[in-house]
GUKOL-516415 format. One record per atom (N, C-alpha, C): residue number from 0; atom name; x, z, y negated; residue in one letter. Coordinates in pm, 1 decimal, decimal comma, always signed. Atoms other than C-alpha are relative to their C-alpha. Layout:
<sites>
{resi = NUM&name = CA&xx = X&zz = Z&yy = Y&resn = A} $
...
</sites>
This chain:
<sites>
{resi = 0&name = N&xx = +74,3&zz = +87,2&yy = -110,1&resn = X} $
{resi = 0&name = CA&xx = +4747,6&zz = -1974,7&yy = -796,0&resn = X} $
{resi = 0&name = C&xx = +27,5&zz = -123,1&yy = +62,6&resn = X} $
{resi = 1&name = N&xx = -86,1&zz = +93,0&yy = -98,3&resn = X} $
{resi = 1&name = CA&xx = +4744,9&zz = -2248,0&yy = -562,1&resn = X} $
{resi = 1&name = C&xx = -93,8&zz = -152,9&yy = -33,9&resn = X} $
{resi = 2&name = N&xx = +57,5&zz = +142,6&yy = +40,8&resn = X} $
{resi = 2&name = CA&xx = +4672,4&zz = -2607,6&yy = -644,7&resn = X} $
{resi = 2&name = C&xx = -40,9&zz = -108,8&yy = +90,5&resn = X} $
{resi = 3&name = N&xx = +17,8&zz = +94,8&yy = -98,9&resn = X} $
{resi = 3&name = CA&xx = +4515,3&zz = -2874,5&yy = -450,0&resn = X} $
{resi = 3&name = C&xx = -42,9&zz = -122,1&yy = -65,0&resn = X} $
{resi = 4&name = N&xx = +31,4&zz = +132,8&yy = +109,4&resn = X} $
{resi = 4&name = CA&xx = +4456,7&zz = -3244,7&yy = -552,5&resn = X} $
{resi = 4&name = C&xx = -71,9&zz = -59,7&yy = +143,5&resn = X} $
{resi = 5&name = N&xx = +53,7&zz = +59,2&yy = -145,1&resn = X} $
{resi = 5&name = CA&xx = +4216,3&zz = -3410,8&yy = -241,5&resn = X} $
{resi = 5&name = C&xx = -5,8&zz = -164,2&yy = -67,0&resn = X} $
{resi = 6&name = N&xx = +14,8&zz = +154,9&yy = +19,2&resn = X} $
{resi = 6&name = CA&xx = +4178,9&zz = -3786,8&yy = -206,3&resn = X} $
{resi = 6&name = C&xx = -121,3&zz = -49,3&yy = +26,5&resn = X} $
{resi = 7&name = N&xx = +114,0&zz = +70,1&yy = -78,3&resn = X} $
{resi = 7&name = CA&xx = +3866,8&zz = -3991,8&yy = -175,4&resn = X} $
{resi = 7&name = C&xx = -49,3&zz = -94,3&yy = -65,3&resn = X} $
{resi = 8&name = N&xx = +34,4&zz = +101,5&yy = +8,9&resn = X} $
{resi = 8&name = CA&xx = +3722,8&zz = -4283,7&yy = -217,5&resn = X} $
{resi = 8&name = C&xx = -144,1&zz = -24,4&yy = -83,0&resn = X} $
{resi = 9&name = N&xx = +129,4&zz = -43,5&yy = +103,0&resn = X} $
{resi = 9&name = CA&xx = +3455,9&zz = -4364,8&yy = -510,6&resn = X} $
{resi = 9&name = C&xx = -15,8&zz = -138,4&yy = +21,1&resn = X} $
{resi = 10&name = N&xx = +46,4&zz = +73,8&yy = -12,3&resn = X} $
{resi = 10&name = CA&xx = +3235,9&zz = -4604,0&yy = -367,6&resn = X} $
{resi = 10&name = C&xx = -81,3&zz = -81,0&yy = -140,2&resn = X} $
{resi = 11&name = N&xx = +77,9&zz = +9,9&yy = +146,5&resn = X} $
{resi = 11&name = CA&xx = +3091,2&zz = -4823,6&yy = -721,3&resn = X} $
{resi = 11&name = C&xx = -149,6&zz = -6,3&yy = +37,0&resn = X} $
{resi = 12&name = N&xx = +90,1&zz = +11,2&yy = +9,7&resn = X} $
{resi = 12&name = CA&xx = +2777,8&zz = -4832,4&yy = -585,6&resn = X} $
{resi = 12&name = C&xx = -110,8&zz = +106,7&yy = +53,8&resn = X} $
{resi = 13&name = N&xx = +55,1&zz = -108,3&yy = -67,3&resn = X} $
{resi = 13&name = CA&xx = +2721,0&zz = -4529,7&yy = -361,1&resn = X} $
{resi = 13&name = C&xx = +61,4&zz = +139,4&yy = -17,7&resn = X} $
{resi = 14&name = N&xx = -52,7&zz = -151,2&yy = -8,2&resn = X} $
{resi = 14&name = CA&xx = +2902,3&zz = -4275,0&yy = -473,7&resn = X} $
{resi = 14&name = C&xx = +157,2&zz = +33,4&yy = +58,9&resn = X} $
{resi = 15&name = N&xx = -109,6&zz = -74,4&yy = -86,4&resn = X} $
{resi = 15&name = CA&xx = +3142,4&zz = -4051,5&yy = -280,0&resn = X} $
{resi = 15&name = C&xx = -13,4&zz = -58,8&yy = +157,8&resn = X} $
{resi = 16&name = N&xx = +35,8&zz = +18,1&yy = -161,1&resn = X} $
{resi = 16&name = CA&xx = +3162,0&zz = -4208,2&yy = +95,6&resn = X} $
{resi = 16&name = C&xx = +121,5&zz = +28,3&yy = +62,9&resn = X} $
{resi = 17&name = N&xx = -100,0&zz = -9,3&yy = -166,1&resn = X} $
{resi = 17&name = CA&xx = +3352,8&zz = -4162,6&yy = +442,7&resn = X} $
{resi = 17&name = C&xx = +22,2&zz = +167,3&yy = -11,3&resn = X} $
{resi = 18&name = N&xx = -47,4&zz = -138,0&yy = -74,7&resn = X} $
{resi = 18&name = CA&xx = +3525,4&zz = -3829,0&yy = +574,2&resn = X} $
{resi = 18&name = C&xx = +76,0&zz = +77,0&yy = -164,8&resn = X} $
{resi = 19&name = N&xx = -41,2&zz = -52,8&yy = +140,9&resn = X} $
{resi = 19&name = CA&xx = +3652,9&zz = -3776,7&yy = +166,7&resn = X} $
{resi = 19&name = C&xx = -127,8&zz = +91,9&yy = -62,7&resn = X} $
{resi = 20&name = N&xx = +147,1&zz = -89,6&yy = +99,4&resn = X} $
{resi = 20&name = CA&xx = +3315,1&zz = -3651,9&yy = +64,9&resn = X} $
{resi = 20&name = C&xx = -9,1&zz = +117,5&yy = +65,6&resn = X} $
{resi = 21&name = N&xx = +8,9&zz = -101,6&yy = -121,1&resn = X} $
{resi = 21&name = CA&xx = +3315,0&zz = -3430,0&yy = +369,9&resn = X} $
{resi = 21&name = C&xx = +108,6&zz = +125,0&yy = -59,8&resn = X} $
{resi = 22&name = N&xx = -103,8&zz = -89,1&yy = +28,7&resn = X} $
{resi = 22&name = CA&xx = +3645,3&zz = -3265,6&yy = +270,2&resn = X} $
{resi = 22&name = C&xx = -27,7&zz = +50,9&yy = -125,4&resn = X} $
{resi = 23&name = N&xx = +25,7&zz = -47,8&yy = +149,3&resn = X} $
{resi = 23&name = CA&xx = +3533,0&zz = -3232,9&yy = -102,9&resn = X} $
{resi = 23&name = C&xx = -122,5&zz = +118,8&yy = +35,3&resn = X} $
{resi = 24&name = N&xx = +80,7&zz = -88,8&yy = -41,4&resn = X} $
{resi = 24&name = CA&xx = +3217,1&zz = -3031,0&yy = +18,4&resn = X} $
{resi = 24&name = C&xx = +33,2&zz = +103,6&yy = +65,3&resn = X} $
{resi = 25&name = N&xx = -57,9&zz = -166,7&yy = -43,3&resn = X} $
{resi = 25&name = CA&xx = +3429,5&zz = -2805,2&yy = +228,5&resn = X} $
{resi = 25&name = C&xx = +68,5&zz = +77,6&yy = -94,4&resn = X} $
{resi = 26&name = N&xx = -74,9&zz = -94,3&yy = +57,6&resn = X} $
{resi = 26&name = CA&xx = +3661,8&zz = -2713,6&yy = -16,3&resn = X} $
{resi = 26&name = C&xx = -84,7&zz = +47,3&yy = -114,6&resn = X} $
{resi = 27&name = N&xx = +83,9&zz = -108,2&yy = +132,1&resn = X} $
{resi = 27&name = CA&xx = +3373,7&zz = -2610,7&yy = -282,0&resn = X} $
{resi = 27&name = C&xx = -76,9&zz = +72,1&yy = +80,7&resn = X} $
{resi = 28&name = N&xx = +33,0&zz = -160,3&yy = -63,9&resn = X} $
{resi = 28&name = CA&xx = +3255,6&zz = -2388,8&yy = -9,1&resn = X} $
{resi = 28&name = C&xx = +95,6&zz = +93,0&yy = +32,8&resn = X} $
{resi = 29&name = N&xx = -108,6&zz = -94,7&yy = +11,2&resn = X} $
{resi = 29&name = CA&xx = +3601,9&zz = -2275,2&yy = +25,4&resn = X} $
{resi = 29&name = C&xx = +31,0&zz = +89,2&yy = -94,9&resn = X} $
{resi = 30&name = N&xx = -23,9&zz = -40,9&yy = +116,6&resn = X} $
{resi = 30&name = CA&xx = +3674,6&zz = -2215,4&yy = -301,7&resn = X} $
{resi = 30&name = C&xx = -93,9&zz = +172,9&yy = -11,4&resn = X} $
{resi = 31&name = N&xx = +76,9&zz = -152,0&yy = -9,7&resn = X} $
{resi = 31&name = CA&xx = +3388,5&zz = -1898,6&yy = -270,0&resn = X} $
{resi = 31&name = C&xx = +44,0&zz = +98,5&yy = +75,6&resn = X} $
{resi = 32&name = N&xx = -46,5&zz = -124,2&yy = -108,8&resn = X} $
{resi = 32&name = CA&xx = +3581,2&zz = -1736,6&yy = -27,8&resn = X} $
{resi = 32&name = C&xx = +121,1&zz = +37,0&yy = -46,4&resn = X} $
{resi = 33&name = N&xx = -122,1&zz = -27,7&yy = -19,3&resn = X} $
{resi = 33&name = CA&xx = +3907,7&zz = -1748,8&yy = -119,8&resn = X} $
{resi = 33&name = C&xx = +34,4&zz = +109,0&yy = -127,9&resn = X} $
{resi = 34&name = N&xx = -21,7&zz = -161,5&yy = +61,6&resn = X} $
{resi = 34&name = CA&xx = +4037,1&zz = -1384,4&yy = -259,9&resn = X} $
{resi = 34&name = C&xx = +72,0&zz = +1,2&yy = -136,3&resn = X} $
{resi = 35&name = N&xx = -112,4&zz = -14,4&yy = +99,3&resn = X} $
{resi = 35&name = CA&xx = +4319,0&zz = -1538,7&yy = -501,6&resn = X} $
{resi = 35&name = C&xx = -45,7&zz = -130,0&yy = -107,7&resn = X} $
{resi = 36&name = N&xx = +8,7&zz = +109,4&yy = +108,3&resn = X} $
{resi = 36&name = CA&xx = +4298,6&zz = -1772,1&yy = -813,6&resn = X} $
{resi = 36&name = C&xx = +20,8&zz = -157,1&yy = +98,4&resn = X} $
{resi = 37&name = N&xx = -30,2&zz = +131,1&yy = -41,4&resn = X} $
{resi = 37&name = CA&xx = +4278,7&zz = -2152,7&yy = -708,9&resn = X} $
{resi = 37&name = C&xx = -44,2&zz = -114,5&yy = -58,3&resn = X} $
{resi = 38&name = N&xx = +59,1&zz = +124,0&yy = +102,2&resn = X} $
{resi = 38&name = CA&xx = +4270,6&zz = -2477,6&yy = -902,9&resn = X} $
{resi = 38&name = C&xx = +1,9&zz = -124,4&yy = +66,8&resn = X} $
{resi = 39&name = N&xx = +40,6&zz = +126,3&yy = -56,4&resn = X} $
{resi = 39&name = CA&xx = +4134,7&zz = -2818,7&yy = -790,8&resn = X} $
{resi = 39&name = C&xx = +53,4&zz = -141,5&yy = -131,2&resn = X} $
{resi = 40&name = N&xx = +10,4&zz = +121,0&yy = +55,2&resn = X} $
{resi = 40&name = CA&xx = +4251,4&zz = -3136,0&yy = -962,8&resn = X} $
{resi = 40&name = C&xx = -31,8&zz = -123,9&yy = +66,0&resn = X} $
{resi = 41&name = N&xx = +43,1&zz = +123,2&yy = -63,7&resn = X} $
{resi = 41&name = CA&xx = +4055,5&zz = -3459,2&yy = -904,3&resn = X} $
{resi = 41&name = C&xx = -75,9&zz = -91,2&yy = -109,0&resn = X} $
{resi = 42&name = N&xx = +26,2&zz = +61,8&yy = +51,5&resn = X} $
{resi = 42&name = CA&xx = +3944,6&zz = -3729,3&yy = -1022,5&resn = X} $
{resi = 42&name = C&xx = -137,0&zz = +7,2&yy = -102,5&resn = X} $
{resi = 43&name = N&xx = +119,8&zz = -40,0&yy = +33,6&resn = X} $
{resi = 43&name = CA&xx = +3640,9&zz = -3711,9&yy = -1232,2&resn = X} $
{resi = 43&name = C&xx = -123,8&zz = -114,2&yy = +23,1&resn = X} $
{resi = 44&name = N&xx = +84,6&zz = +66,4&yy = -40,5&resn = X} $
{resi = 44&name = CA&xx = +3320,3&zz = -3827,8&yy = -1123,3&resn = X} $
{resi = 44&name = C&xx = -150,4&zz = +54,3&yy = +10,8&resn = X} $
{resi = 45&name = N&xx = +100,3&zz = -84,2&yy = -9,0&resn = X} $
{resi = 45&name = CA&xx = +2947,8&zz = -3728,5&yy = -1134,1&resn = X} $
{resi = 45&name = C&xx = -18,9&zz = +46,2&yy = +96,1&resn = X} $
{resi = 46&name = N&xx = +47,7&zz = -104,2&yy = -117,6&resn = X} $
{resi = 46&name = CA&xx = +2903,3&zz = -3623,0&yy = -771,3&resn = X} $
{resi = 46&name = C&xx = +123,2&zz = +103,7&yy = +15,3&resn = X} $
{resi = 47&name = N&xx = -95,0&zz = -100,7&yy = -11,3&resn = X} $
{resi = 47&name = CA&xx = +3229,0&zz = -3424,8&yy = -821,4&resn = X} $
{resi = 47&name = C&xx = -31,6&zz = +148,3&yy = -97,9&resn = X} $
{resi = 48&name = N&xx = +42,4&zz = -94,3&yy = +129,7&resn = X} $
{resi = 48&name = CA&xx = +3069,1&zz = -3262,5&yy = -1115,7&resn = X} $
{resi = 48&name = C&xx = -119,3&zz = +67,6&yy = +91,0&resn = X} $
{resi = 49&name = N&xx = +124,8&zz = -83,0&yy = -85,5&resn = X} $
{resi = 49&name = CA&xx = +2761,0&zz = -3171,5&yy = -900,5&resn = X} $
{resi = 49&name = C&xx = +73,2&zz = +100,7&yy = +129,2&resn = X} $
{resi = 50&name = N&xx = -62,6&zz = -99,7&yy = -111,3&resn = X} $
{resi = 50&name = CA&xx = +2946,0&zz = -3054,5&yy = -604,4&resn = X} $
{resi = 50&name = C&xx = +76,0&zz = +140,9&yy = -76,1&resn = X} $
{resi = 51&name = N&xx = -69,6&zz = -105,6&yy = +71,3&resn = X} $
{resi = 51&name = CA&xx = +3142,6&zz = -2825,7&yy = -841,0&resn = X} $
{resi = 51&name = C&xx = -51,1&zz = +95,1&yy = -130,8&resn = X} $
{resi = 52&name = N&xx = +63,1&zz = -31,6&yy = +123,6&resn = X} $
{resi = 52&name = CA&xx = +2880,9&zz = -2733,4&yy = -1066,8&resn = X} $
{resi = 52&name = C&xx = +6,5&zz = +172,8&yy = -50,0&resn = X} $
{resi = 53&name = N&xx = +8,1&zz = -132,3&yy = +65,0&resn = X} $
{resi = 53&name = CA&xx = +2887,2&zz = -2369,0&yy = -1045,7&resn = X} $
{resi = 53&name = C&xx = +151,0&zz = +64,4&yy = -13,2&resn = X} $
{resi = 54&name = N&xx = -114,0&zz = -49,6&yy = +45,8&resn = X} $
{resi = 54&name = CA&xx = +3286,0&zz = -2343,7&yy = -1134,6&resn = X} $
{resi = 54&name = C&xx = +13,3&zz = -37,3&yy = -116,5&resn = X} $
{resi = 55&name = N&xx = -55,3&zz = +42,6&yy = +149,5&resn = X} $
{resi = 55&name = CA&xx = +3452,6&zz = -2367,3&yy = -1476,3&resn = X} $
{resi = 55&name = C&xx = +88,7&zz = -105,8&yy = -22,6&resn = X} $
{resi = 56&name = N&xx = -72,1&zz = +150,2&yy = -3,6&resn = X} $
{resi = 56&name = CA&xx = +3579,6&zz = -2741,3&yy = -1517,6&resn = X} $
{resi = 56&name = C&xx = +65,1&zz = -25,5&yy = -91,2&resn = X} $
{resi = 57&name = N&xx = -91,3&zz = +54,0&yy = +116,3&resn = X} $
{resi = 57&name = CA&xx = +3825,5&zz = -2887,0&yy = -1777,2&resn = X} $
{resi = 57&name = C&xx = -15,3&zz = -109,9&yy = +30,1&resn = X} $
{resi = 58&name = N&xx = -2,2&zz = +177,0&yy = +12,4&resn = X} $
{resi = 58&name = CA&xx = +3791,3&zz = -3270,6&yy = -1836,6&resn = X} $
{resi = 58&name = C&xx = +102,8&zz = -47,3&yy = -85,8&resn = X} $
{resi = 59&name = N&xx = -154,5&zz = +48,5&yy = +72,4&resn = X} $
{resi = 59&name = CA&xx = +4122,2&zz = -3429,2&yy = -1908,1&resn = X} $
{resi = 59&name = C&xx = -21,4&zz = -152,6&yy = -3,5&resn = X} $
{resi = 60&name = N&xx = -3,8&zz = +158,0&yy = +37,6&resn = X} $
{resi = 60&name = CA&xx = +4177,9&zz = -3804,0&yy = -2008,0&resn = X} $
{resi = 60&name = C&xx = +193,2&zz = -32,0&yy = +53,0&resn = X} $
{resi = 61&name = N&xx = -121,6&zz = +24,0&yy = -70,0&resn = X} $
{resi = 61&name = CA&xx = +4482,8&zz = -3915,8&yy = -1819,1&resn = X} $
{resi = 61&name = C&xx = +32,4&zz = -176,7&yy = -11,4&resn = X} $
{resi = 62&name = N&xx = -27,8&zz = +133,1&yy = +34,0&resn = X} $
{resi = 62&name = CA&xx = +4708,5&zz = -4252,8&yy = -1889,6&resn = X} $
{resi = 62&name = C&xx = +75,5&zz = +30,7&yy = +161,9&resn = X} $
{resi = 63&name = N&xx = -73,8&zz = +18,9&yy = -128,6&resn = X} $
{resi = 63&name = CA&xx = +4802,0&zz = -4423,9&yy = -1521,8&resn = X} $
{resi = 63&name = C&xx = +56,7&zz = -99,4&yy = -25,0&resn = X} $
{resi = 64&name = N&xx = -91,2&zz = +130,9&yy = +0,1&resn = X} $
{resi = 64&name = CA&xx = +5027,8&zz = -4709,9&yy = -1471,3&resn = X} $
{resi = 64&name = C&xx = +40,6&zz = -70,8&yy = +149,9&resn = X} $
{resi = 65&name = N&xx = -27,6&zz = +115,9&yy = -145,3&resn = X} $
{resi = 65&name = CA&xx = +5056,1&zz = -4958,5&yy = -1165,1&resn = X} $
{resi = 65&name = C&xx = +53,0&zz = -114,3&yy = -1,2&resn = X} $
{resi = 66&name = N&xx = -48,4&zz = +104,0&yy = +21,5&resn = X} $
{resi = 66&name = CA&xx = +5316,1&zz = -5223,2&yy = -1179,1&resn = X} $
{resi = 66&name = C&xx = +87,9&zz = -14,4&yy = -120,8&resn = X} $
{resi = 67&name = N&xx = -66,2&zz = +31,9&yy = +132,5&resn = X} $
{resi = 67&name = CA&xx = +5451,6&zz = -5158,2&yy = -1477,5&resn = X} $
{resi = 67&name = C&xx = -85,6&zz = +81,0&yy = -150,3&resn = X} $
{resi = 68&name = N&xx = +65,9&zz = -119,0&yy = +158,1&resn = X} $
{resi = 68&name = CA&xx = +5387,5&zz = -4965,6&yy = -1857,4&resn = X} $
{resi = 68&name = C&xx = -123,3&zz = -117,2&yy = -37,7&resn = X} $
{resi = 69&name = N&xx = +142,1&zz = +45,1&yy = +63,0&resn = X} $
{resi = 69&name = CA&xx = +5168,3&zz = -5265,6&yy = -1953,8&resn = X} $
{resi = 69&name = C&xx = -135,8&zz = +3,4&yy = +88,5&resn = X} $
{resi = 70&name = N&xx = +113,9&zz = -10,1&yy = -81,9&resn = X} $
{resi = 70&name = CA&xx = +4921,3&zz = -5213,1&yy = -1662,4&resn = X} $
{resi = 70&name = C&xx = -90,6&zz = +167,0&yy = -26,7&resn = X} $
{resi = 71&name = N&xx = +11,0&zz = -104,7&yy = +88,4&resn = X} $
{resi = 71&name = CA&xx = +4816,0&zz = -4891,3&yy = -1860,1&resn = X} $
{resi = 71&name = C&xx = -160,3&zz = -2,4&yy = +18,8&resn = X} $
{resi = 72&name = N&xx = +165,9&zz = -13,8&yy = +12,1&resn = X} $
{resi = 72&name = CA&xx = +4451,3&zz = -4778,4&yy = -1775,7&resn = X} $
{resi = 72&name = C&xx = -32,8&zz = +171,6&yy = -20,5&resn = X} $
{resi = 73&name = N&xx = +42,1&zz = -126,4&yy = +18,7&resn = X} $
{resi = 73&name = CA&xx = +4285,5&zz = -4446,4&yy = -1911,4&resn = X} $
{resi = 73&name = C&xx = -109,1&zz = +75,9&yy = +102,7&resn = X} $
{resi = 74&name = N&xx = +98,1&zz = -61,5&yy = -122,0&resn = X} $
{resi = 74&name = CA&xx = +4108,5&zz = -4227,2&yy = -1637,0&resn = X} $
{resi = 74&name = C&xx = -35,6&zz = +167,3&yy = -15,9&resn = X} $
{resi = 75&name = N&xx = +53,9&zz = -134,8&yy = +18,3&resn = X} $
{resi = 75&name = CA&xx = +3903,9&zz = -3903,6&yy = -1635,1&resn = X} $
{resi = 75&name = C&xx = +44,0&zz = +79,7&yy = +123,5&resn = X} $
{resi = 76&name = N&xx = -80,3&zz = -66,4&yy = -118,6&resn = X} $
{resi = 76&name = CA&xx = +4059,8&zz = -3599,2&yy = -1425,3&resn = X} $
{resi = 76&name = C&xx = -88,7&zz = +140,8&yy = -23,0&resn = X} $
{resi = 77&name = N&xx = +74,8&zz = -147,3&yy = +34,6&resn = X} $
{resi = 77&name = CA&xx = +3860,8&zz = -3245,2&yy = -1372,6&resn = X} $
{resi = 77&name = C&xx = +89,3&zz = +96,4&yy = +75,3&resn = X} $
{resi = 78&name = N&xx = -94,5&zz = -149,2&yy = -72,4&resn = X} $
{resi = 78&name = CA&xx = +4071,0&zz = -2923,0&yy = -1333,3&resn = X} $
{resi = 78&name = C&xx = -79,4&zz = +86,4&yy = +9,2&resn = X} $
{resi = 79&name = N&xx = +127,4&zz = -82,7&yy = -32,4&resn = X} $
{resi = 79&name = CA&xx = +3819,5&zz = -2689,1&yy = -1164,5&resn = X} $
{resi = 79&name = C&xx = +51,8&zz = +125,9&yy = +45,4&resn = X} $
{resi = 80&name = N&xx = -60,1&zz = -152,8&yy = -12,6&resn = X} $
{resi = 80&name = CA&xx = +3896,8&zz = -2320,7&yy = -1160,2&resn = X} $
{resi = 80&name = C&xx = -75,4&zz = +72,9&yy = +104,6&resn = X} $
{resi = 81&name = N&xx = +80,0&zz = -72,2&yy = -121,9&resn = X} $
{resi = 81&name = CA&xx = +3778,5&zz = -2060,9&yy = -872,2&resn = X} $
{resi = 81&name = C&xx = -34,5&zz = +89,7&yy = -108,1&resn = X} $
{resi = 82&name = N&xx = +5,8&zz = -158,6&yy = +109,3&resn = X} $
{resi = 82&name = CA&xx = +3785,4&zz = -1770,8&yy = -1173,2&resn = X} $
{resi = 82&name = C&xx = -93,5&zz = -1,6&yy = -144,3&resn = X} $
{resi = 83&name = N&xx = +18,6&zz = +42,6&yy = +153,5&resn = X} $
{resi = 83&name = CA&xx = +3681,9&zz = -1727,0&yy = -1482,7&resn = X} $
{resi = 83&name = C&xx = +126,7&zz = +66,1&yy = -105,4&resn = X} $
{resi = 84&name = N&xx = -147,8&zz = -30,2&yy = +51,5&resn = X} $
{resi = 84&name = CA&xx = +3941,9&zz = -1769,2&yy = -1694,4&resn = X} $
{resi = 84&name = C&xx = -18,4&zz = +62,7&yy = -131,4&resn = X} $
{resi = 85&name = N&xx = -6,4&zz = -91,9&yy = +121,5&resn = X} $
{resi = 85&name = CA&xx = +3835,0&zz = -1616,3&yy = -2027,7&resn = X} $
{resi = 85&name = C&xx = +6,5&zz = +171,5&yy = +59,4&resn = X} $
{resi = 86&name = N&xx = +1,9&zz = -139,1&yy = -21,8&resn = X} $
{resi = 86&name = CA&xx = +3785,8&zz = -1296,7&yy = -1837,6&resn = X} $
{resi = 86&name = C&xx = +148,3&zz = +63,7&yy = +90,7&resn = X} $
{resi = 87&name = N&xx = -138,2&zz = -51,7&yy = -72,7&resn = X} $
{resi = 87&name = CA&xx = +4099,9&zz = -1278,8&yy = -1650,5&resn = X} $
{resi = 87&name = C&xx = +100,7&zz = -171,2&yy = +22,6&resn = X} $
{resi = 88&name = N&xx = -124,5&zz = +69,0&yy = +59,5&resn = X} $
{resi = 88&name = CA&xx = +4374,8&zz = -1530,3&yy = -1815,6&resn = X} $
{resi = 88&name = C&xx = +102,8&zz = -14,3&yy = +145,3&resn = X} $
{resi = 89&name = N&xx = -116,9&zz = +21,6&yy = -88,1&resn = X} $
{resi = 89&name = CA&xx = +4598,5&zz = -1688,4&yy = -1562,1&resn = X} $
{resi = 89&name = C&xx = +138,7&zz = -39,4&yy = -65,3&resn = X} $
{resi = 90&name = N&xx = -160,9&zz = +56,3&yy = +78,7&resn = X} $
{resi = 90&name = CA&xx = +4992,4&zz = -1688,1&yy = -1637,2&resn = X} $
{resi = 90&name = C&xx = +78,6&zz = -17,7&yy = +133,8&resn = X} $
{resi = 91&name = N&xx = -101,4&zz = +85,5&yy = -126,9&resn = X} $
{resi = 91&name = CA&xx = +5250,9&zz = -1846,0&yy = -1418,9&resn = X} $
{resi = 91&name = C&xx = +45,8&zz = +170,6&yy = +100,2&resn = X} $
{resi = 92&name = N&xx = -45,7&zz = -95,8&yy = -58,7&resn = X} $
{resi = 92&name = CA&xx = +5381,1&zz = -1511,4&yy = -1307,8&resn = X} $
{resi = 92&name = C&xx = -29,9&zz = +118,3&yy = +14,5&resn = X} $
</sites>
């Protein structure tokens, strides 16, 4: 599978803004046309979930640190799959 991780800027009151949101919408549309398997890893956000609602998703909790281990914060991450994993499990090779 191909893996991509887009960047976006979540605005606290307006959701996803700017060119980042345009890119994410383009990725959701492109995912429907990809003939091979693709995986998208992106920050968990309600607008992201809505944009990719037609795809299988897995929610993860990850620890991030900035400026040292004492500044650890837990954040949500979504892994979005372009195919039905139960019907066709992915392998590494």
